[in-house]
N, C-alpha and C positions, 0 to 999 in steps of 0.2 A: 429051559426057561431063562437061564441067564442069557442065552444067545438071543432070545426074543426081546428081552429088556435092552440088551445092547443094540440091537437093530432099531428098536423103537426110539431109544435115546438118540442114536445117530440120525434117524429120520427127523426127530424133533429139532435137533440142532441145525440140520440142513434146511428145514422149512423155516426156522426162525431167522436164518441168515437172509432169506429172501424177503421176509415180511417186515423185518425191523431195519430200516435204513436210517442213516443219520438225517435229521431234519436240518434243512438250510433255510435260514430266516433272514429277514431284512427289516430295517426300521428307517424312518425318515425324520429329518429335522429341518425346519425352515429357518433360514438365516435372513434376518431383516437388516438392511443397511440403510441408515438414516443419513442422508447427505444434506448439509446446510451450506448455503453460500457464505463464504467467509471474506470479509473485507476489514482490514485494519490499517491504521495510519499512525505514524509516530514522527515527531519532530525531534531531530537530534540536538540542535542548538536552540535553546528556549529564548534566548535574547541575542539580537544582532545589532551591531553598532555601525553607523555611518557617521564619520566625523566631517564637519564642514569647518575646518580650522586653518586652512591654507589659502592664500590668494588663488592658487591654481584650481582649488575646489569650486570657488565662486566663478571662475572663468570657464572651466572645462567639465565641471561636475565631479562626482566621486562615486564610489561603490563600497559595498561591504566586504568585497573579496569573496571568492568562491567558498561557500559553506558546503564542505564535502559531506556527502551522504545526509544532507539536511532533512530530506523527506524520505521516510521509509514506508513502503507499501507492501502489504500482503493481500493478495486477491485471488479467488478461485474462478473468477470470470472476468470478462472485459470490463473496463471501467474508464471513467473520466475523472481527472483530478482538477478541481476548481479552486480558485483562490479569491479571497475577499478581505476587506478590512471591516472592523466593527463600526467605524464612522467615516464620513466623507472627509473629515479634517483631523489633523493631529491635535493632541492635547498638550498643554504646557502647565505643569504644576496642578494637574487634575482639571484644568479648565479648557474648554474648546477654544480653538484658534481659527484663524483664517487660512492657515497653511494646509493646502489640500493633500490628501494621501496619494492622489494620482500623479505626483511628481516622482514616485517610486516605480521603476520598471523592474519586473521580475523576469529574470532569465534563468532557464532550467536546462539541464543536460542529464543524461543518464549517469548515475554514479557507478562506483566500482565495487559495491558490496556483493553483487552476484555475478561472478565471472562467466556463468553460462547463459546469462540473459541475452536475448536477441533484441538489440536496440532497434532493429528494423520493424518491430511490432509496435513501436511507440511513435506517435506523431506529436511533436512538441511545438507549441506556438512560439515563434521566434522572440517574443517579448511581450509581456502582458503588463499593462499599467494597472496598478492597484486602485481599487475603488470599493465602495460599500456593497456593490452588487457582485454576485459570483461571476467570475470570468474563467472560462476553460483554459487551463494551463497546458494540459496534455491529455491525449487519448491513448489508451493501451488496448491493443487487440490480442493480448495474450494474458494468460493467468501466470502469476508469479507467487512463489512461496515467500520470497523476500526480494524486493528490488528497491534500490535507492536512487534518489535524484539529487544532483548538486544544484544549488541555487545561488545566484548572485543578485543582490538588491542594488539597483543602479539608479543614481540621480544623473540623468543625461544633461548635457550642456543646455538644452532648450529649457530645462526646469530651474536653472540657477537664478534667474531674476526673482523667483519666489522667495529667495532668502535675503533679499535686500530690504532694509528698513523693518526688520522684525526683531523682537527682543531675543537676547541670548538665552540659551537654556537647553534642557533635554526634552525634545519634542518626542511624543510617543504615540504609537498606534498598535493595535493588535491585529496580526495577520492570521486569517483562518483558512486552513486547507481543508477541503471536503472531498471525499471519495464518493463517486456516484456510480452505481452499477449500470451497465449498458445492456 
């Protein structure tokens, strides 16, 4: 009888090994990726000065000097950078004047903030005169995580007659840069 129990038990173990296999399972998870277009703009120098205090300035014009990395752009798609002024004329002591803002020519070049930037992907207008309407300063055909542009504010020789017979003082205008997705 022991022998029959033994055989029965071996048979049960043997049959159990065929009928109980490890279960292989799987489960799934969905990953949702939300991508938003990102565009930001930062101005490094919040105030720029152009002095008209030498005879040569009245004869040949003057400029602010290159404002390095003046405009910083972050964009995840192509964009246009436009520039404008808040008014057609400068103010003096908070009052509007007859001195037009379009005496200022804005010249831009790629800055050195991002050494991997491909400047061939940017077309820069060779000089934009400031006015109250938006004017395209440059078009970028690449996305950048951070790119800068050097800017020089120039008073050309042709604009110097505008400074004759006007009161001395600190003439002001606000320059607005706008990034526009393409």
